[in-house]
C-alpha positions as protocol buffer text, in pm:
chain_id: "A"
residue {
  index: 1
  type: MET
  ca { x: -15 y: 13 z: 14 }
}
residue {
  index: 2
  type: LEU
  ca { x: 279 y: 248 z: 101 }
}
residue {
  index: 3
  type: LYS
  ca { x: 428 y: 120 z: -212 }
}
residue {
  index: 4
  type: VAL
  ca { x: 140 y: 254 z: -457 }
}
residue {
  index: 5
  type: LYS
  ca { x: 52 y: 549 z: -236 }
}
residue {
  index: 6
  type: GLN
  ca { x: 397 y: 683 z: -348 }
}
residue {
  index: 7
  type: GLN
  ca { x: 372 y: 594 z: -688 }
}
residue {
  index: 8
  type: MET
  ca { x: 79 y: 799 z: -718 }
}
residue {
  index: 9
  type: GLU
  ca { x: 218 y: 1112 z: -573 }
}
residue {
  index: 10
  type: ALA
  ca { x: 494 y: 1057 z: -804 }
}
residue {
  index: 11
  type: GLU
  ca { x: 283 y: 1034 z: -1089 }
}
residue {
  index: 12
  type: GLN
  ca { x: 62 y: 1342 z: -960 }
}
residue {
  index: 13
  type: ALA
  ca { x: 402 y: 1539 z: -980 }
}
residue {
  index: 14
  type: ILE
  ca { x: 506 y: 1460 z: -1319 }
}
residue {
  index: 15
  type: GLU
  ca { x: 173 y: 1549 z: -1439 }
}
residue {
  index: 16
  type: ASN
  ca { x: 186 y: 1875 z: -1264 }
}
residue {
  index: 17
  type: GLU
  ca { x: 517 y: 1971 z: -1394 }
}
residue {
  index: 18
  type: LYS
  ca { x: 425 y: 1866 z: -1715 }
}
residue {
  index: 19
  type: ALA
  ca { x: 120 y: 2130 z: -1673 }
}
residue {
  index: 20
  type: ASN
  ca { x: 385 y: 2391 z: -1512 }
}
residue {
  index: 21
  type: PRO
  ca { x: 695 y: 2383 z: -1669 }
}
residue {
  index: 22
  type: ALA
  ca { x: 947 y: 2585 z: -1513 }
}
residue {
  index: 23
  type: PRO
  ca { x: 1122 y: 2879 z: -1661 }
}
residue {
  index: 24
  type: LYS
  ca { x: 1405 y: 2845 z: -1921 }
}
residue {
  index: 25
  type: VAL
  ca { x: 1699 y: 3034 z: -1761 }
}
residue {
  index: 26
  type: GLU
  ca { x: 1674 y: 3277 z: -2044 }
}
residue {
  index: 27
  type: GLU
  ca { x: 1342 y: 3333 z: -1956 }
}
residue {
  index: 28
  type: LYS
  ca { x: 1388 y: 3431 z: -1643 }
}
residue {
  index: 29
  type: GLU
  ca { x: 1696 y: 3678 z: -1749 }
}
residue {
  index: 30
  type: GLU
  ca { x: 1423 y: 3889 z: -1993 }
}
residue {
  index: 31
  type: SER
  ca { x: 1208 y: 3886 z: -1751 }
}
residue {
  index: 32
  type: SER
  ca { x: 1488 y: 4087 z: -1512 }
}
residue {
  index: 33
  type: ALA
  ca { x: 1656 y: 4287 z: -1784 }
}
residue {
  index: 34
  type: ALA
  ca { x: 1249 y: 4426 z: -1880 }
}
residue {
  index: 35
  type: SER
  ca { x: 1153 y: 4452 z: -1453 }
}
residue {
  index: 36
  type: LEU
  ca { x: 1502 y: 4609 z: -1482 }
}
residue {
  index: 37
  type: VAL
  ca { x: 1458 y: 4880 z: -1755 }
}
residue {
  index: 38
  type: GLN
  ca { x: 1080 y: 4964 z: -1612 }
}
residue {
  index: 39
  type: SER
  ca { x: 1261 y: 5034 z: -1280 }
}
residue {
  index: 40
  type: LYS
  ca { x: 1486 y: 5179 z: -1414 }
}
residue {
  index: 41
  type: ASN
  ca { x: 1214 y: 5386 z: -1643 }
}
residue {
  index: 42
  type: LYS
  ca { x: 1011 y: 5502 z: -1381 }
}
residue {
  index: 43
  type: GLU
  ca { x: 1314 y: 5655 z: -1202 }
}
residue {
  index: 44
  type: GLN
  ca { x: 1372 y: 5885 z: -1511 }
}
residue {
  index: 45
  type: ILE
  ca { x: 1018 y: 5949 z: -1496 }
}
residue {
  index: 46
  type: ALA
  ca { x: 1037 y: 6080 z: -1186 }
}
residue {
  index: 47
  type: THR
  ca { x: 1390 y: 6220 z: -1180 }
}
residue {
  index: 48
  type: GLU
  ca { x: 1248 y: 6436 z: -1475 }
}
residue {
  index: 49
  type: LEU
  ca { x: 887 y: 6536 z: -1334 }
}
residue {
  index: 50
  type: LYS
  ca { x: 1117 y: 6613 z: -964 }
}
residue {
  index: 51
  type: ALA
  ca { x: 1349 y: 6863 z: -1178 }
}
residue {
  index: 52
  type: GLU
  ca { x: 1057 y: 7034 z: -1411 }
}
residue {
  index: 53
  type: ASN
  ca { x: 874 y: 7035 z: -1074 }
}
residue {
  index: 54
  type: GLU
  ca { x: 1173 y: 7246 z: -923 }
}
residue {
  index: 55
  type: LYS
  ca { x: 1219 y: 7428 z: -1270 }
}
residue {
  index: 56
  type: LYS
  ca { x: 799 y: 7553 z: -1295 }
}
residue {
  index: 57
  type: ALA
  ca { x: 930 y: 7641 z: -955 }
}
residue {
  index: 58
  type: LYS
  ca { x: 1214 y: 7813 z: -999 }
}
residue {
  index: 59
  type: ALA
  ca { x: 1016 y: 7987 z: -1240 }
}
residue {
  index: 60
  type: GLU
  ca { x: 723 y: 8093 z: -1015 }
}
residue {
  index: 61
  type: ALA
  ca { x: 972 y: 8248 z: -708 }
}
residue {
  index: 62
  type: GLU
  ca { x: 1136 y: 8457 z: -995 }
}
residue {
  index: 63
  type: LYS
  ca { x: 816 y: 8538 z: -1144 }
}
residue {
  index: 64
  type: LYS
  ca { x: 697 y: 8639 z: -811 }
}
residue {
  index: 65
  type: ALA
  ca { x: 1038 y: 8840 z: -700 }
}
residue {
  index: 66
  type: LYS
  ca { x: 1039 y: 9021 z: -999 }
}
residue {
  index: 67
  type: GLU
  ca { x: 677 y: 9108 z: -925 }
}
residue {
  index: 68
  type: GLU
  ca { x: 767 y: 9202 z: -606 }
}
residue {
  index: 69
  type: ALA
  ca { x: 1085 y: 9400 z: -726 }
}
residue {
  index: 70
  type: ASP
  ca { x: 866 y: 9599 z: -981 }
}
residue {
  index: 71
  type: LYS
  ca { x: 610 y: 9663 z: -694 }
}
residue {
  index: 72
  type: LYS
  ca { x: 911 y: 9792 z: -480 }
}
residue {
  index: 73
  type: ALA
  ca { x: 1049 y: 10002 z: -783 }
}
residue {
  index: 74
  type: LYS
  ca { x: 766 y: 10134 z: -891 }
}
residue {
  index: 75
  type: GLU
  ca { x: 677 y: 10238 z: -466 }
}
residue {
  index: 76
  type: GLU
  ca { x: 959 y: 10363 z: -452 }
}
residue {
  index: 77
  type: ALA
  ca { x: 987 y: 10578 z: -819 }
}
residue {
  index: 78
  type: ASP
  ca { x: 626 y: 10660 z: -677 }
}
residue {
  index: 79
  type: LYS
  ca { x: 751 y: 10769 z: -318 }
}
residue {
  index: 80
  type: LYS
  ca { x: 1066 y: 10972 z: -534 }
}
residue {
  index: 81
  type: ALA
  ca { x: 813 y: 11119 z: -712 }
}
residue {
  index: 82
  type: ALA
  ca { x: 595 y: 11237 z: -474 }
}
residue {
  index: 83
  type: ALA
  ca { x: 862 y: 11319 z: -284 }
}
residue {
  index: 84
  type: GLU
  ca { x: 1022 y: 11589 z: -556 }
}
residue {
  index: 85
  type: LYS
  ca { x: 676 y: 11687 z: -636 }
}
residue {
  index: 86
  type: LYS
  ca { x: 678 y: 11818 z: -284 }
}
residue {
  index: 87
  type: ALA
  ca { x: 998 y: 11948 z: -325 }
}
residue {
  index: 88
  type: ALA
  ca { x: 922 y: 12208 z: -632 }
}
residue {
  index: 89
  type: GLU
  ca { x: 566 y: 12289 z: -436 }
}
residue {
  index: 90
  type: GLU
  ca { x: 771 y: 12377 z: -138 }
}
residue {
  index: 91
  type: LYS
  ca { x: 1018 y: 12547 z: -338 }
}
residue {
  index: 92
  type: LYS
  ca { x: 754 y: 12754 z: -632 }
}
residue {
  index: 93
  type: ALA
  ca { x: 605 y: 12841 z: -234 }
}
residue {
  index: 94
  type: SER
  ca { x: 911 y: 12994 z: -91 }
}
residue {
  index: 95
  type: GLU
  ca { x: 970 y: 13154 z: -438 }
}
residue {
  index: 96
  type: GLU
  ca { x: 646 y: 13308 z: -431 }
}
residue {
  index: 97
  type: LYS
  ca { x: 644 y: 13358 z: -91 }
}
residue {
  index: 98
  type: ALA
  ca { x: 1020 y: 13576 z: -161 }
}
residue {
  index: 99
  type: LYS
  ca { x: 853 y: 13733 z: -450 }
}
residue {
  index: 100
  type: ALA
  ca { x: 580 y: 13848 z: -250 }
}
residue {
  index: 101
  type: GLU
  ca { x: 769 y: 13929 z: 26 }
}
residue {
  index: 102
  type: ALA
  ca { x: 1010 y: 14144 z: -192 }
}
residue {
  index: 103
  type: GLU
  ca { x: 712 y: 14317 z: -344 }
}
residue {
  index: 104
  type: LYS
  ca { x: 599 y: 14414 z: -57 }
}
residue {
  index: 105
  type: LYS
  ca { x: 844 y: 14550 z: 118 }
}
residue {
  index: 106
  type: LYS
  ca { x: 1013 y: 14768 z: -266 }
}
residue {
  index: 107
  type: LYS
  ca { x: 586 y: 14893 z: -211 }
}
residue {
  index: 108
  type: GLU
  ca { x: 663 y: 14992 z: 181 }
}
residue {
  index: 109
  type: GLU
  ca { x: 1053 y: 15147 z: 89 }
}
residue {
  index: 110
  type: GLU
  ca { x: 906 y: 15338 z: -205 }
}
residue {
  index: 111
  type: GLU
  ca { x: 599 y: 15450 z: -13 }
}
residue {
  index: 112
  type: LYS
  ca { x: 817 y: 15528 z: 299 }
}
residue {
  index: 113
  type: ARG
  ca { x: 1066 y: 15743 z: -14 }
}
residue {
  index: 114
  type: ILE
  ca { x: 733 y: 15880 z: -117 }
}
residue {
  index: 115
  type: ALA
  ca { x: 637 y: 15964 z: 196 }
}
residue {
  index: 116
  type: ASP
  ca { x: 962 y: 16091 z: 336 }
}
residue {
  index: 117
  type: GLU
  ca { x: 987 y: 16332 z: -35 }
}
residue {
  index: 118
  type: LYS
  ca { x: 630 y: 16475 z: 111 }
}
residue {
  index: 119
  type: LYS
  ca { x: 734 y: 16518 z: 467 }
}
residue {
  index: 120
  type: LYS
  ca { x: 1056 y: 16700 z: 289 }
}
residue {
  index: 121
  type: ASP
  ca { x: 942 y: 16977 z: 59 }
}
residue {
  index: 122
  type: GLU
  ca { x: 643 y: 17031 z: 329 }
}
residue {
  index: 123
  type: LYS
  ca { x: 965 y: 17166 z: 527 }
}
residue {
  index: 124
  type: HIS
  ca { x: 1067 y: 17269 z: 213 }
}
residue {
  index: 125
  type: GLN
  ca { x: 821 y: 17445 z: 139 }
}
residue {
  index: 126
  type: GLU
  ca { x: 714 y: 17552 z: 494 }
}
residue {
  index: 127
  type: MET
  ca { x: 1114 y: 17687 z: 540 }
}
residue {
  index: 128
  type: LEU
  ca { x: 1082 y: 17887 z: 229 }
}
residue {
  index: 129
  type: LYS
  ca { x: 726 y: 18072 z: 271 }
}
residue {
  index: 130
  type: LYS
  ca { x: 875 y: 18181 z: 664 }
}
residue {
  index: 131
  type: MET
  ca { x: 1221 y: 18258 z: 479 }
}
residue {
  index: 132
  type: ASN
  ca { x: 950 y: 18518 z: 211 }
}
residue {
  index: 133
  type: GLN
  ca { x: 749 y: 18624 z: 507 }
}
residue {
  index: 134
  type: GLU
  ca { x: 1136 y: 18721 z: 732 }
}
residue {
  index: 135
  type: VAL
  ca { x: 1198 y: 18909 z: 356 }
}
residue {
  index: 136
  type: ALA
  ca { x: 917 y: 19097 z: 330 }
}
residue {
  index: 137
  type: SER
  ca { x: 910 y: 19127 z: 715 }
}
residue {
  index: 138
  type: PHE
  ca { x: 1274 y: 19336 z: 681 }
}
residue {
  index: 139
  type: SER
  ca { x: 1191 y: 19519 z: 322 }
}
residue {
  index: 140
  type: VAL
  ca { x: 920 y: 19663 z: 541 }
}
residue {
  index: 141
  type: SER
  ca { x: 1110 y: 19667 z: 883 }
}
residue {
  index: 142
  type: LEU
  ca { x: 1432 y: 19734 z: 750 }
}
residue {
  index: 143
  type: ASN
  ca { x: 1426 y: 19517 z: 1134 }
}
residue {
  index: 144
  type: LYS
  ca { x: 1723 y: 19343 z: 1152 }
}
residue {
  index: 145
  type: LYS
  ca { x: 1628 y: 19111 z: 1346 }
}
residue {
  index: 146
  type: HIS
  ca { x: 1413 y: 18988 z: 1027 }
}
residue {
  index: 147
  type: PHE
  ca { x: 1715 y: 19037 z: 796 }
}
residue {
  index: 148
  type: ASP
  ca { x: 1877 y: 18801 z: 1003 }
}
residue {
  index: 149
  type: GLU
  ca { x: 1664 y: 18539 z: 1039 }
}
residue {
  index: 150
  type: ALA
  ca { x: 1547 y: 18529 z: 683 }
}
residue {
  index: 151
  type: VAL
  ca { x: 1926 y: 18493 z: 566 }
}
residue {
  index: 152
  type: ALA
  ca { x: 1968 y: 18196 z: 826 }
}
residue {
  index: 153
  type: LEU
  ca { x: 1678 y: 18030 z: 742 }
}
residue {
  index: 154
  type: LYS
  ca { x: 1856 y: 18052 z: 348 }
}
residue {
  index: 155
  type: ASN
  ca { x: 2140 y: 17839 z: 470 }
}
residue {
  index: 156
  type: LYS
  ca { x: 1944 y: 17639 z: 650 }
}
residue {
  index: 157
  type: ILE
  ca { x: 1756 y: 17539 z: 334 }
}
residue {
  index: 158
  type: ASN
  ca { x: 2061 y: 17511 z: 136 }
}
residue {
  index: 159
  type: LYS
  ca { x: 2229 y: 17288 z: 402 }
}
residue {
  index: 160
  type: ALA
  ca { x: 1943 y: 17068 z: 446 }
}
residue {
  index: 161
  type: GLY
  ca { x: 2024 y: 16927 z: 56 }
}
residue {
  index: 162
  type: PHE
  ca { x: 1789 y: 17174 z: -171 }
}
residue {
  index: 163
  type: GLU
  ca { x: 1891 y: 17416 z: -425 }
}
residue {
  index: 164
  type: ASP
  ca { x: 1986 y: 17745 z: -238 }
}
residue {
  index: 165
  type: PRO
  ca { x: 1690 y: 18032 z: -258 }
}
residue {
  index: 166
  type: LYS
  ca { x: 1717 y: 18316 z: -421 }
}
residue {
  index: 167
  type: LEU
  ca { x: 1668 y: 18608 z: -107 }
}
residue {
  index: 168
  type: ASN
  ca { x: 1599 y: 18939 z: -296 }
}
residue {
  index: 169
  type: ILE
  ca { x: 1450 y: 19216 z: -73 }
}
residue {
  index: 170
  type: ASN
  ca { x: 1184 y: 19397 z: -198 }
}
residue {
  index: 171
  type: THR
  ca { x: 1245 y: 19754 z: -24 }
}
residue {
  index: 172
  type: LEU
  ca { x: 1237 y: 19935 z: -343 }
}
residue {
  index: 173
  type: ALA
  ca { x: 915 y: 19785 z: -493 }
}
residue {
  index: 174
  type: THR
  ca { x: 736 y: 19812 z: -113 }
}
residue {
  index: 175
  type: TYR
  ca { x: 825 y: 20214 z: -165 }
}
residue {
  index: 176
  type: LYS
  ca { x: 708 y: 20247 z: -465 }
}
residue {
  index: 177
  type: LYS
  ca { x: 353 y: 20078 z: -368 }
}
residue {
  index: 178
  type: SER
  ca { x: 343 y: 20312 z: -59 }
}
residue {
  index: 179
  type: PHE
  ca { x: 210 y: 20609 z: -304 }
}
residue {
  index: 180
  type: THR
  ca { x: -180 y: 20767 z: -241 }
}
residue {
  index: 181
  type: PHE
  ca { x: -168 y: 20765 z: -645 }
}
residue {
  index: 182
  type: PRO
  ca { x: 74 y: 20497 z: -834 }
}
residue {
  index: 183
  type: GLN
  ca { x: 146 y: 20720 z: -1082 }
}
residue {
  index: 184
  type: ILE
  ca { x: 326 y: 20948 z: -871 }
}
residue {
  index: 185
  type: ALA
  ca { x: 569 y: 20648 z: -842 }
}
residue {
  index: 186
  type: ASN
  ca { x: 655 y: 20763 z: -1209 }
}
residue {
  index: 187
  type: ASN
  ca { x: 816 y: 21150 z: -1171 }
}
residue {
  index: 188
  type: ASP
  ca { x: 1139 y: 21292 z: -1210 }
}
residue {
  index: 189
  type: TYR
  ca { x: 1195 y: 21283 z: -867 }
}
residue {
  index: 190
  type: ALA
  ca { x: 1033 y: 21004 z: -717 }
}
residue {
  index: 191
  type: ILE
  ca { x: 1250 y: 20830 z: -1042 }
}
residue {
  index: 192
  type: GLU
  ca { x: 1621 y: 20983 z: -913 }
}
residue {
  index: 193
  type: GLN
  ca { x: 1532 y: 20846 z: -542 }
}
residue {
  index: 194
  type: PHE
  ca { x: 1432 y: 20510 z: -657 }
}
residue {
  index: 195
  type: GLU
  ca { x: 1770 y: 20490 z: -816 }
}
residue {
  index: 196
  type: SER
  ca { x: 1967 y: 20512 z: -577 }
}
residue {
  index: 197
  type: LEU
  ca { x: 1809 y: 20289 z: -366 }
}
residue {
  index: 198
  type: SER
  ca { x: 1764 y: 20066 z: -650 }
}
residue {
  index: 199
  type: VAL
  ca { x: 2216 y: 20058 z: -638 }
}
residue {
  index: 200
  type: ALA
  ca { x: 2169 y: 19988 z: -267 }
}
residue {
  index: 201
  type: GLU
  ca { x: 1932 y: 19752 z: -251 }
}
residue {
  index: 202
  type: ALA
  ca { x: 2087 y: 19490 z: -546 }
}
residue {
  index: 203
  type: ASN
  ca { x: 2461 y: 19574 z: -389 }
}
residue {
  index: 204
  type: LEU
  ca { x: 2276 y: 19349 z: -66 }
}
residue {
  index: 205
  type: ASN
  ca { x: 2085 y: 19081 z: -237 }
}
residue {
  index: 206
  type: ASN
  ca { x: 2455 y: 19009 z: -391 }
}
residue {
  index: 207
  type: ASP
  ca { x: 2637 y: 19000 z: -58 }
}
residue {
  index: 208
  type: LEU
  ca { x: 2409 y: 18915 z: 212 }
}
residue {
  index: 209
  type: THR
  ca { x: 2697 y: 18849 z: 447 }
}
residue {
  index: 210
  type: ASN
  ca { x: 2911 y: 19232 z: 452 }
}
residue {
  index: 211
  type: GLU
  ca { x: 2733 y: 19488 z: 699 }
}
residue {
  index: 212
  type: GLN
  ca { x: 2880 y: 19782 z: 552 }
}
residue {
  index: 213
  type: THR
  ca { x: 2672 y: 19658 z: 281 }
}
residue {
  index: 214
  type: PHE
  ca { x: 2358 y: 19610 z: 468 }
}
residue {
  index: 215
  type: ASP
  ca { x: 2441 y: 19932 z: 662 }
}
residue {
  index: 216
  type: ALA
  ca { x: 2453 y: 20083 z: 303 }
}
residue {
  index: 217
  type: PHE
  ca { x: 2144 y: 20026 z: 224 }
}
residue {
  index: 218
  type: VAL
  ca { x: 1935 y: 20030 z: 512 }
}
residue {
  index: 219
  type: SER
  ca { x: 2101 y: 20430 z: 523 }
}
residue {
  index: 220
  type: SER
  ca { x: 1952 y: 20410 z: 148 }
}
residue {
  index: 221
  type: ALA
  ca { x: 1640 y: 20331 z: 233 }
}
residue {
  index: 222
  type: ASP
  ca { x: 1584 y: 20618 z: 519 }
}
residue {
  index: 223
  type: GLN
  ca { x: 1706 y: 20876 z: 347 }
}
residue {
  index: 224
  type: THR
  ca { x: 1522 y: 20780 z: 61 }
}
residue {
  index: 225
  type: ALA
  ca { x: 1180 y: 20721 z: 236 }
}
residue {
  index: 226
  type: HIS
  ca { x: 1270 y: 21090 z: 465 }
}
residue {
  index: 227
  type: ASN
  ca { x: 1315 y: 21219 z: 80 }
}
residue {
  index: 228
  type: LEU
  ca { x: 948 y: 21105 z: -30 }
}
residue {
  index: 229
  type: THR
  ca { x: 806 y: 21211 z: 291 }
}
residue {
  index: 230
  type: GLU
  ca { x: 933 y: 21584 z: 288 }
}
residue {
  index: 231
  type: ARG
  ca { x: 766 y: 21600 z: -91 }
}
residue {
  index: 232
  type: TYR
  ca { x: 512 y: 21416 z: -135 }
}
residue {
  index: 233
  type: LYS
  ca { x: 361 y: 21462 z: 205 }
}
residue {
  index: 234
  type: ASP
  ca { x: 52 y: 21272 z: 274 }
}
residue {
  index: 235
  type: GLN
  ca { x: 114 y: 21128 z: -42 }
}
residue {
  index: 236
  type: TRP
  ca { x: 302 y: 20905 z: 28 }
}
residue {
  index: 237
  type: ILE
  ca { x: 301 y: 20647 z: 339 }
}
residue {
  index: 238
  type: ASP
  ca { x: 624 y: 20543 z: 532 }
}
residue {
  index: 239
  type: PRO
  ca { x: 561 y: 20175 z: 542 }
}
residue {
  index: 240
  type: LYS
  ca { x: 784 y: 20177 z: 869 }
}
residue {
  index: 241
  type: ASP
  ca { x: 467 y: 20303 z: 1021 }
}
residue {
  index: 242
  type: ASP
  ca { x: 376 y: 19895 z: 1008 }
}
residue {
  index: 243
  type: ARG
  ca { x: 643 y: 19815 z: 1140 }
}
residue {
  index: 244
  type: GLU
  ca { x: 715 y: 19536 z: 1391 }
}
């Protein structure tokens, strides 16, 4: 029985070997090579995929970096432009302010100059008026204090920088106007009296500082007044009667 069983197992094993024959050595080698190629292909694909992903990531990083750099550059450019615009506006405002202040100062200086000139001219006219009043008073009264005051005002006007005023004693004209009838001044005797007074008056007007010239004029004026009073009586009124 044992032998029969062993024989049957042996036969079954032969049948199984026939049904599933063992692979040949060449087939094993081909299978191993294919597996190796397939493995290598998978590694290459993985490497290429990794490289592609890294390349893509690098490109995206570079793009992002460029965008950020462009954004930063634009912000800096905008900031710079804004600063330059502000500086330009401030400069313009400063220049306009300085110009306005300069114009204001110039206007104020011009107004002050005009006011000073006006004040100076008013003072000039006031001194001239007073000088002429003193001249008129002296021409009538022959009072030396009026003459001295007139000369002092003349010098003051000159020293103040104004044109040297002409000081003219006009006693001759005053005497001629003192007749009750103006035509009497054309009489020969009156003309003769006025000629000597005219010379003395002209000498004094030409040399106001000469004491002798002054005394000669006053003496001639007094003498002329005396002669006219003696000759024409009430027809000639001595202006010295109204002297101060």
